[in-house]
N, CA, C and O of each residue as an XYZ file, in Angstrom:
188
protein
N      -7.744    -27.771     -5.614
C      -7.776    -26.332     -5.590
C      -8.875    -25.823     -6.513
O      -8.903    -26.155     -7.698
N      -9.745    -25.049     -5.987
C     -10.813    -24.495     -6.804
C     -10.330    -23.311     -7.624
O     -10.808    -23.090     -8.736
N      -9.384    -22.548     -7.085
C      -8.873    -21.360     -7.763
C      -7.537    -21.698     -8.402
O      -6.546    -21.891     -7.697
N      -7.493    -21.771     -9.720
C      -6.270    -22.171    -10.408
C      -5.512    -20.983    -10.983
O      -4.593    -21.180    -11.779
N      -5.869    -19.746    -10.603
C      -5.162    -18.589    -11.125
C      -3.808    -18.458    -10.441
O      -3.637    -18.851     -9.287
N      -2.859    -17.906    -11.167
C      -1.515    -17.719    -10.643
C      -1.498    -16.591     -9.617
O      -2.155    -15.568     -9.807
N      -0.760    -16.772     -8.546
C      -0.643    -15.745     -7.516
C       0.808    -15.290     -7.385
O       1.230    -14.872     -6.307
N       1.561    -15.366     -8.456
C       2.957    -14.944     -8.463
C       3.148    -13.866     -9.519
O       2.410    -13.809    -10.502
N       4.148    -13.010     -9.309
C       4.422    -11.948    -10.270
C       3.636    -10.688     -9.952
O       3.187    -10.493     -8.822
N       3.474     -9.841    -10.944
C       2.772     -8.573    -10.772
C       1.277     -8.768    -10.958
O       0.707     -8.358    -11.968
N       0.661     -9.386     -9.990
C      -0.788     -9.579    -10.021
C      -1.405     -8.773     -8.883
O      -0.710     -8.378     -7.946
N      -2.696     -8.533     -8.965
C      -3.368     -7.682     -7.978
C      -3.208     -8.218     -6.558
O      -3.042     -7.437     -5.621
N      -3.254     -9.527     -6.387
C      -3.112    -10.123     -5.055
C      -1.756     -9.768     -4.442
O      -1.685     -9.353     -3.285
N      -0.692     -9.929     -5.212
C       0.655     -9.644     -4.707
C       0.830     -8.156     -4.446
O       1.433     -7.771     -3.444
N       0.318     -7.325     -5.326
C       0.472     -5.888     -5.154
C      -0.307     -5.380     -3.944
O       0.140     -4.458     -3.262
N      -1.459     -5.969     -3.676
C      -2.243     -5.579     -2.499
C      -1.473     -5.886     -1.223
O      -1.390     -5.044     -0.329
N      -0.906     -7.097     -1.132
C      -0.159     -7.451      0.075
C       1.131     -6.661      0.191
O       1.541     -6.304      1.295
N       1.778     -6.382     -0.934
C       2.987     -5.570     -0.906
C       2.678     -4.182     -0.354
O       3.435     -3.658      0.463
N       1.580     -3.588     -0.790
C       1.183     -2.275     -0.289
C       0.850     -2.289      1.186
O       1.230     -1.383      1.928
N       0.139     -3.322      1.612
C      -0.224     -3.416      3.032
C       1.003     -3.560      3.918
O       1.099     -2.918      4.964
N       1.942     -4.405      3.499
C       3.150     -4.602      4.299
C       4.028     -3.351      4.296
O       4.681     -3.055      5.297
N       4.052     -2.621      3.193
C       4.813     -1.376      3.141
C       4.213     -0.342      4.092
O       4.947      0.358      4.789
N       2.883     -0.244      4.122
C       2.232      0.690      5.046
C       2.500      0.297      6.492
O       2.727      1.161      7.339
N       2.476     -0.988      6.777
C       2.750     -1.467      8.130
C       4.179     -1.124      8.541
O       4.411     -0.663      9.659
N       5.134     -1.348      7.642
C       6.527     -1.016      7.935
C       6.734      0.468      8.161
O       7.517      0.865      9.024
N       6.034      1.293      7.389
C       6.145      2.743      7.552
C       5.612      3.178      8.913
O       6.232      4.004      9.583
N       4.483      2.640      9.322
C       3.888      2.990     10.620
C       4.787      2.513     11.761
O       4.960      3.226     12.749
N       5.351      1.332     11.635
C       6.258      0.825     12.667
C       7.506      1.710     12.751
O       7.992      1.987     13.847
N       8.026      2.153     11.603
C       9.182      3.039     11.594
C       8.884      4.362     12.277
O       9.701      4.857     13.054
N       7.712      4.945     11.993
C       7.338      6.200     12.650
C       7.156      6.019     14.151
O       7.591      6.862     14.936
N       6.522      4.936     14.551
C       6.316      4.678     15.979
C       7.650      4.493     16.696
O       7.823      4.960     17.821
N       8.582      3.817     16.050
C       9.900      3.617     16.655
C      10.627      4.942     16.820
O      11.291      5.171     17.831
N      10.499      5.815     15.823
C      11.117      7.136     15.957
C      10.509      7.924     17.097
O      11.230      8.586     17.844
N       9.201      7.866     17.244
C       8.542      8.601     18.321
C       8.932      8.055     19.693
O       9.130      8.828     20.630
N       9.045      6.742     19.820
C       9.356      6.141     21.116
C      10.813      6.337     21.529
O      11.100      6.515     22.712
N      11.729      6.305     20.570
C      13.149      6.391     20.923
C      13.718      7.789     20.794
O      14.734      8.094     21.419
N      13.094      8.651     20.001
C      13.611      9.992     19.791
C      14.731     10.053     18.775
O      15.308     11.120     18.562
N      15.052      8.940     18.146
C      16.093      8.885     17.121
C      15.457      8.519     15.787
O      14.420      7.858     15.739
N      16.090      8.955     14.713
C      15.647      8.548     13.395
C      16.031      7.107     13.126
O      16.785      6.498     13.885
N      15.508      6.575     12.046
C      15.797      5.167     11.710
C      17.277      4.980     11.421
O      17.872      3.996     11.860
N      17.874      5.904     10.694
C      19.304      5.770     10.403
C      20.158      5.877     11.658
O      21.187      5.212     11.768
N      19.739      6.706     12.602
C      20.463      6.810     13.862
C      20.366      5.544     14.691
O      21.299      5.196     15.414
N      19.263      4.867     14.592
C      19.069      3.635     15.361
C      19.958      2.506     14.853
O      20.410      1.670     15.636
N      20.211      2.478     13.553
C      21.051      1.411     13.008
C      22.520      1.826     12.928
O      23.356      1.068     12.436
N      22.837      3.043     13.418
C      24.222      3.481     13.499
C      24.754      4.158     12.252
O      25.969      4.241     12.075
N      23.873      4.649     11.376
C      24.330      5.290     10.150
C      24.154      6.802     10.164
O      24.495      7.473      9.190
N      23.626      7.343     11.258
C      23.411      8.775     11.219
C      23.585      9.488     12.504
O      23.422     10.707     12.561
């Protein structure tokens, strides 16, 4: 391994991917609401 830096914990690499996945989940949630006409809580039976 050429790169021996840690990639665990609160490091920039982890935070970047966490942000990207959160944005992806938010967009998928909005698209699902638009396609079904129900909110996320209504889809899982809580609202």
